[in-house]
N, CA, C and O atoms as CSV, one atom per row, in Angstrom:
chain,resi,resn,atom,element,x,y,z
A,1,MET,N,N,-2.608,-64.336,17.545
A,1,MET,CA,C,-1.801,-64.614,16.577
A,1,MET,C,C,-2.433,-63.372,15.845
A,1,MET,O,O,-3.654,-63.335,15.999
A,2,ARG,N,N,-1.833,-62.175,14.962
A,2,ARG,CA,C,-2.261,-61.135,14.437
A,2,ARG,C,C,-2.517,-61.816,12.478
A,2,ARG,O,O,-1.658,-62.527,11.956
A,3,LYS,N,N,-3.721,-61.422,11.783
A,3,LYS,CA,C,-3.174,-61.169,10.652
A,3,LYS,C,C,-2.545,-60.076,9.742
A,3,LYS,O,O,-3.078,-58.981,9.918
A,4,LYS,N,N,-1.543,-60.086,8.809
A,4,LYS,CA,C,-0.667,-59.914,8.052
A,4,LYS,C,C,-1.565,-58.524,7.227
A,4,LYS,O,O,-2.366,-58.604,6.295
A,5,ARG,N,N,-1.166,-57.510,7.838
A,5,ARG,CA,C,-1.654,-56.189,6.571
A,5,ARG,C,C,-0.886,-56.673,5.236
A,5,ARG,O,O,0.276,-56.877,4.883
A,6,ILE,N,N,-2.278,-56.746,4.654
A,6,ILE,CA,C,-1.851,-56.327,3.074
A,6,ILE,C,C,-1.753,-54.455,2.764
A,6,ILE,O,O,-2.262,-53.387,3.101
A,7,PRO,N,N,-0.755,-55.027,1.926
A,7,PRO,CA,C,-0.612,-54.193,1.390
A,7,PRO,C,C,-1.636,-53.300,0.382
A,7,PRO,O,O,-2.368,-53.904,-0.402
A,8,PRO,N,N,-1.640,-51.863,0.450
A,8,PRO,CA,C,-2.281,-50.991,-0.874
A,8,PRO,C,C,-2.810,-51.218,-1.786
A,8,PRO,O,O,-2.294,-50.142,-2.089
A,9,THR,N,N,-3.244,-51.466,-2.449
A,9,THR,CA,C,-3.029,-51.862,-4.062
A,9,THR,C,C,-3.775,-50.737,-4.683
A,9,THR,O,O,-4.456,-49.925,-4.057
A,10,GLU,N,N,-3.570,-50.761,-6.076
A,10,GLU,CA,C,-4.589,-49.617,-6.023
A,10,GLU,C,C,-6.608,-50.172,-6.263
A,10,GLU,O,O,-7.083,-51.307,-6.295
A,11,PRO,N,N,-7.371,-48.681,-6.394
A,11,PRO,CA,C,-8.694,-49.287,-6.427
A,11,PRO,C,C,-9.064,-49.799,-7.320
A,11,PRO,O,O,-8.375,-49.671,-8.332
A,12,VAL,N,N,-10.543,-50.773,-7.419
A,12,VAL,CA,C,-10.687,-50.833,-8.324
A,12,VAL,C,C,-11.275,-50.396,-8.989
A,12,VAL,O,O,-11.270,-50.603,-10.202
A,13,ILE,N,N,-12.358,-49.228,-8.042
A,13,ILE,CA,C,-13.658,-48.519,-8.721
A,13,ILE,C,C,-12.496,-46.687,-8.500
A,13,ILE,O,O,-11.613,-46.484,-7.667
A,14,SER,N,N,-13.002,-45.745,-9.571
A,14,SER,CA,C,-12.373,-44.621,-9.310
A,14,SER,C,C,-12.645,-43.610,-8.551
A,14,SER,O,O,-13.700,-43.987,-8.038
A,15,SER,N,N,-12.512,-42.990,-8.291
A,15,SER,CA,C,-12.357,-42.499,-6.889
A,15,SER,C,C,-14.119,-41.335,-6.998
A,15,SER,O,O,-15.149,-41.112,-6.361
A,16,GLU,N,N,-13.587,-41.040,-7.954
A,16,GLU,CA,C,-15.072,-39.869,-8.636
A,16,GLU,C,C,-15.840,-41.020,-9.254
A,16,GLU,O,O,-16.912,-40.447,-9.447
A,17,ILE,N,N,-16.080,-42.711,-9.858
A,17,ILE,CA,C,-17.190,-42.860,-9.883
A,17,ILE,C,C,-17.632,-43.035,-7.825
A,17,ILE,O,O,-18.697,-42.554,-7.441
A,18,LEU,N,N,-17.113,-43.418,-7.263
A,18,LEU,CA,C,-17.551,-43.960,-6.351
A,18,LEU,C,C,-18.063,-42.523,-5.609
A,18,LEU,O,O,-19.076,-42.526,-4.909
A,19,ALA,N,N,-17.338,-41.414,-5.811
A,19,ALA,CA,C,-18.269,-40.329,-5.063
A,19,ALA,C,C,-19.294,-39.827,-6.208
A,19,ALA,O,O,-19.671,-38.721,-5.821
A,20,ARG,N,N,-19.739,-40.042,-7.084
A,20,ARG,CA,C,-20.628,-39.925,-7.739
A,20,ARG,C,C,-21.423,-41.047,-7.189
A,20,ARG,O,O,-22.064,-40.152,-6.638
A,21,ALA,N,N,-21.901,-41.942,-6.873
A,21,ALA,CA,C,-22.336,-43.275,-6.960
A,21,ALA,C,C,-23.080,-42.642,-5.016
A,21,ALA,O,O,-24.215,-42.749,-4.552
A,22,LYS,N,N,-22.109,-42.183,-4.554
A,22,LYS,CA,C,-22.623,-42.616,-2.857
A,22,LYS,C,C,-23.396,-41.071,-2.761
A,22,LYS,O,O,-23.762,-40.612,-1.679
A,23,ARG,N,N,-23.628,-40.167,-4.402
A,23,ARG,CA,C,-24.083,-39.063,-3.989
A,23,ARG,C,C,-25.807,-39.386,-3.991
A,23,ARG,O,O,-26.730,-39.154,-3.211
A,24,ALA,N,N,-25.614,-40.302,-5.826
A,24,ALA,CA,C,-26.698,-40.707,-5.892
A,24,ALA,C,C,-28.196,-41.406,-4.862
A,24,ALA,O,O,-29.395,-41.195,-4.679
A,25,ALA,N,N,-26.774,-42.588,-4.307
A,25,ALA,CA,C,-27.409,-43.246,-3.453
A,25,ALA,C,C,-27.892,-42.844,-2.103
A,25,ALA,O,O,-28.390,-43.611,-1.279
A,26,HIS,N,N,-27.668,-41.390,-1.938
A,26,HIS,CA,C,-28.297,-40.359,-0.571
A,26,HIS,C,C,-28.104,-39.194,-1.428
A,26,HIS,O,O,-27.014,-38.656,-1.624
A,27,PRO,N,N,-29.182,-38.846,-1.911
A,27,PRO,CA,C,-29.801,-37.687,-2.009
A,27,PRO,C,C,-30.081,-36.722,-1.489
A,27,PRO,O,O,-29.972,-35.625,-2.037
A,28,ASP,N,N,-30.423,-36.860,-0.546
A,28,ASP,CA,C,-31.291,-36.538,0.777
A,28,ASP,C,C,-30.171,-35.348,1.967
A,28,ASP,O,O,-30.573,-34.318,2.507
A,29,LYS,N,N,-28.122,-36.227,2.117
A,29,LYS,CA,C,-26.957,-35.555,2.232
A,29,LYS,C,C,-26.999,-35.005,1.458
A,29,LYS,O,O,-26.850,-35.975,0.715
A,30,LEU,N,N,-27.103,-33.942,0.566
A,30,LEU,CA,C,-26.172,-33.025,-0.028
A,30,LEU,C,C,-26.358,-32.410,0.525
A,30,LEU,O,O,-27.406,-32.665,1.120
A,31,PRO,N,N,-25.688,-31.049,0.955
A,31,PRO,CA,C,-25.338,-29.645,0.380
A,31,PRO,C,C,-27.050,-29.101,-0.303
A,31,PRO,O,O,-27.336,-29.500,-1.431
A,32,PRO,N,N,-28.041,-28.236,0.439
A,32,PRO,CA,C,-28.189,-27.726,-0.213
A,32,PRO,C,C,-27.861,-26.631,-0.830
A,32,PRO,O,O,-27.075,-25.787,-0.401
A,33,LYS,N,N,-28.836,-26.579,-2.535
A,33,LYS,CA,C,-28.026,-25.813,-3.475
A,33,LYS,C,C,-28.033,-24.779,-4.017
A,33,LYS,O,O,-27.378,-24.380,-4.979
A,34,GLY,N,N,-29.093,-24.107,-3.159
A,34,GLY,CA,C,-29.520,-22.625,-3.237
A,34,GLY,C,C,-30.965,-22.550,-2.574
A,34,GLY,O,O,-31.697,-23.516,-2.365
A,35,LYS,N,N,-31.313,-20.823,-2.198
A,35,LYS,CA,C,-32.688,-20.518,-2.578
A,35,LYS,C,C,-33.213,-20.517,-3.532
A,35,LYS,O,O,-32.764,-20.305,-4.659
A,36,CYS,N,N,-35.167,-20.972,-2.904
A,36,CYS,CA,C,-35.383,-21.109,-4.241
A,36,CYS,C,C,-35.412,-19.084,-5.251
A,36,CYS,O,O,-35.210,-18.027,-4.654
A,37,VAL,N,N,-35.629,-19.180,-6.340
A,37,VAL,CA,C,-36.092,-17.855,-6.432
A,37,VAL,C,C,-36.955,-17.357,-6.962
A,37,VAL,O,O,-37.049,-16.360,-7.679
A,38,VAL,N,N,-37.770,-18.230,-6.524
A,38,VAL,CA,C,-39.592,-17.200,-5.995
A,38,VAL,C,C,-39.877,-16.769,-5.111
A,38,VAL,O,O,-40.365,-15.648,-4.966
A,39,CYS,N,N,-39.532,-17.917,-3.938
A,39,CYS,CA,C,-40.018,-17.658,-2.067
A,39,CYS,C,C,-38.868,-17.639,-1.362
A,39,CYS,O,O,-39.074,-17.519,-0.154
A,40,GLY,N,N,-37.504,-17.728,-1.734
A,40,GLY,CA,C,-36.393,-17.578,-1.159
A,40,GLY,C,C,-36.055,-18.910,-0.680
A,40,GLY,O,O,-34.888,-19.271,-0.828
A,41,ALA,N,N,-37.123,-19.922,0.026
A,41,ALA,CA,C,-36.834,-21.150,0.711
A,41,ALA,C,C,-35.654,-22.025,-0.029
A,41,ALA,O,O,-35.061,-21.955,-1.105
A,42,GLU,N,N,-35.635,-22.744,0.929
A,42,GLU,CA,C,-34.359,-23.820,0.068
A,42,GLU,C,C,-34.916,-24.262,-0.870
A,42,GLU,O,O,-36.127,-24.479,-0.913
A,43,SER,N,N,-33.895,-24.522,-2.022
A,43,SER,CA,C,-34.556,-25.342,-3.422
A,43,SER,C,C,-34.265,-26.902,-2.898
A,43,SER,O,O,-33.595,-27.509,-2.062
A,44,ALA,N,N,-35.567,-27.210,-4.334
A,44,ALA,CA,C,-35.236,-28.523,-4.361
A,44,ALA,C,C,-34.044,-29.521,-4.913
A,44,ALA,O,O,-33.746,-29.299,-6.087
A,45,SER,N,N,-33.399,-30.456,-4.343
A,45,SER,CA,C,-32.106,-31.093,-4.785
A,45,SER,C,C,-32.429,-31.288,-6.298
A,45,SER,O,O,-31.701,-30.492,-6.891
A,46,ASN,N,N,-32.945,-31.759,-6.909
A,46,ASN,CA,C,-33.436,-31.677,-8.734
A,46,ASN,C,C,-33.248,-31.282,-9.205
A,46,ASN,O,O,-32.686,-31.452,-10.287
A,47,SER,N,N,-33.852,-29.909,-8.324
A,47,SER,CA,C,-34.259,-28.948,-9.523
A,47,SER,C,C,-33.568,-28.268,-10.080
A,47,SER,O,O,-33.151,-27.313,-9.424
A,48,THR,N,N,-32.997,-28.418,-11.834
A,48,THR,CA,C,-32.419,-27.109,-12.111
A,48,THR,C,C,-32.355,-25.995,-12.455
A,48,THR,O,O,-31.431,-25.476,-13.081
A,49,GLU,N,N,-34.245,-25.042,-11.736
A,49,GLU,CA,C,-34.634,-24.724,-12.272
A,49,GLU,C,C,-34.030,-23.245,-10.772
A,49,GLU,O,O,-33.929,-22.019,-10.836
A,50,HIS,N,N,-33.808,-24.154,-9.755
A,50,HIS,CA,C,-33.143,-23.400,-8.852
A,50,HIS,C,C,-34.745,-22.689,-7.697
A,50,HIS,O,O,-34.869,-21.763,-6.894
A,51,LEU,N,N,-35.697,-23.801,-8.269
A,51,LEU,CA,C,-36.963,-24.185,-7.186
A,51,LEU,C,C,-37.430,-24.710,-6.074
A,51,LEU,O,O,-37.338,-25.935,-6.004
A,52,CYS,N,N,-37.947,-24.105,-5.100
A,52,CYS,CA,C,-38.825,-25.289,-4.158
A,52,CYS,C,C,-39.850,-26.603,-4.549
A,52,CYS,O,O,-40.651,-26.768,-5.469
A,53,TRP,N,N,-39.448,-27.418,-3.447
A,53,TRP,CA,C,-40.612,-28.199,-4.820
A,53,TRP,C,C,-41.449,-27.739,-4.206
A,53,TRP,O,O,-42.180,-28.723,-4.102
A,54,VAL,N,N,-42.284,-26.417,-3.326
A,54,VAL,CA,C,-43.537,-26.339,-3.334
A,54,VAL,C,C,-43.768,-25.557,-4.455
A,54,VAL,O,O,-44.905,-25.437,-4.910
A,55,CYS,N,N,-42.252,-24.700,-5.227
A,55,CYS,CA,C,-42.760,-23.161,-6.904
A,55,CYS,C,C,-42.952,-24.372,-7.636
A,55,CYS,O,O,-43.690,-24.191,-8.604
A,56,ARG,N,N,-42.429,-25.871,-7.473
A,56,ARG,CA,C,-41.824,-26.749,-8.633
A,56,ARG,C,C,-43.245,-27.507,-8.590
A,56,ARG,O,O,-43.699,-27.731,-9.712
A,57,ARG,N,N,-43.643,-27.728,-8.044
A,57,ARG,CA,C,-44.844,-28.451,-7.978
A,57,ARG,C,C,-45.946,-27.554,-8.377
A,57,ARG,O,O,-46.877,-28.010,-9.040
A,58,LEU,N,N,-45.901,-25.933,-7.917
A,58,LEU,CA,C,-47.091,-25.746,-8.486
A,58,LEU,C,C,-46.581,-25.179,-10.319
A,58,LEU,O,O,-47.411,-25.514,-11.164
A,59,LYS,N,N,-45.446,-24.467,-10.812
A,59,LYS,CA,C,-45.310,-24.266,-11.879
A,59,LYS,C,C,-45.776,-25.107,-12.812
A,59,LYS,O,O,-46.129,-24.724,-13.928
A,60,ILE,N,N,-45.820,-26.703,-12.292
A,60,ILE,CA,C,-45.850,-28.051,-13.016
A,60,ILE,C,C,-47.543,-27.792,-13.170
A,60,ILE,O,O,-48.234,-27.343,-14.084
A,61,SER,N,N,-47.782,-28.202,-12.086
A,61,SER,CA,C,-49.716,-27.748,-12.513
A,61,SER,C,C,-50.177,-26.619,-12.965
A,61,SER,O,O,-51.380,-26.461,-12.759
A,62,ALA,N,N,-49.773,-25.991,-13.373
A,62,ALA,CA,C,-49.526,-24.299,-14.095
A,62,ALA,C,C,-49.950,-25.041,-15.535
A,62,ALA,O,O,-51.023,-24.951,-16.132
A,63,TRP,N,N,-48.558,-25.930,-15.955
A,63,TRP,CA,C,-48.207,-25.792,-17.401
A,63,TRP,C,C,-49.102,-26.875,-17.475
A,63,TRP,O,O,-49.726,-26.947,-18.534
A,64,TYR,N,N,-49.427,-28.109,-16.256
A,64,TYR,CA,C,-50.281,-29.228,-17.196
A,64,TYR,C,C,-51.762,-28.338,-17.493
A,64,TYR,O,O,-52.254,-28.503,-18.609
A,65,GLU,N,N,-52.703,-27.109,-16.224
A,65,GLU,CA,C,-53.502,-26.622,-16.673
A,65,GLU,C,C,-53.366,-25.757,-18.018
A,65,GLU,O,O,-54.155,-26.082,-18.906
A,66,SER,N,N,-52.711,-24.974,-18.228
A,66,SER,CA,C,-52.245,-24.677,-19.273
A,66,SER,C,C,-52.668,-25.585,-20.679
A,66,SER,O,O,-53.468,-25.342,-21.583
A,67,GLU,N,N,-51.753,-26.734,-20.428
A,67,GLU,CA,C,-52.008,-27.591,-21.908
A,67,GLU,C,C,-53.795,-28.049,-22.165
A,67,GLU,O,O,-54.476,-28.208,-23.178
A,68,GLN,N,N,-54.118,-28.161,-20.467
A,68,GLN,CA,C,-55.379,-28.916,-21.199
A,68,GLN,C,C,-56.555,-27.970,-21.857
A,68,GLN,O,O,-57.508,-28.389,-22.514
A,69,GLN,N,N,-56.086,-25.722,-21.321
A,69,GLN,CA,C,-56.988,-25.575,-21.607
A,69,GLN,C,C,-56.748,-25.084,-22.884
A,69,GLN,O,O,-57.515,-24.156,-23.140
A,70,MET,N,N,-55.730,-25.437,-24.071
A,70,MET,CA,C,-55.585,-24.746,-24.677
A,70,MET,C,C,-56.301,-25.496,-26.498
A,70,MET,O,O,-56.063,-24.891,-27.543
A,71,PRO,N,N,-57.088,-26.755,-26.475
A,71,PRO,CA,C,-57.462,-27.092,-27.570
A,71,PRO,C,C,-59.214,-26.478,-26.881
A,71,PRO,O,O,-60.047,-26.807,-27.726
A,72,ALA,N,N,-59.776,-25.887,-25.915
A,72,ALA,CA,C,-60.715,-25.743,-25.630
A,72,ALA,C,C,-60.834,-24.067,-26.200
A,72,ALA,O,O,-61.877,-23.662,-26.714
A,73,GLN,N,N,-59.635,-23.197,-26.029
A,73,GLN,CA,C,-59.639,-21.852,-27.078
A,73,GLN,C,C,-59.665,-21.803,-27.934
A,73,GLN,O,O,-59.888,-20.701,-28.434
A,74,GLU,N,N,-59.470,-22.895,-28.735
A,74,GLU,CA,C,-59.254,-22.633,-30.201
A,74,GLU,C,C,-60.709,-22.707,-30.954
A,74,GLU,O,O,-60.785,-22.524,-32.169
């Protein structure tokens, strides 16, 4: 005995929303965005500034240190 085939119906979720959800669930499978503008390594997937994760962390820590030193200079 075979099951009857159910004819395809309209999808419940649009393909656009489904694609966004798949990208959010598996960020490590995204294609690389390009090269780091500082050192040329592969840029981090969540970097809007096109920095690799090392350069991004260095920028954040330098920014944090400069914020900490500002009150001492005044």
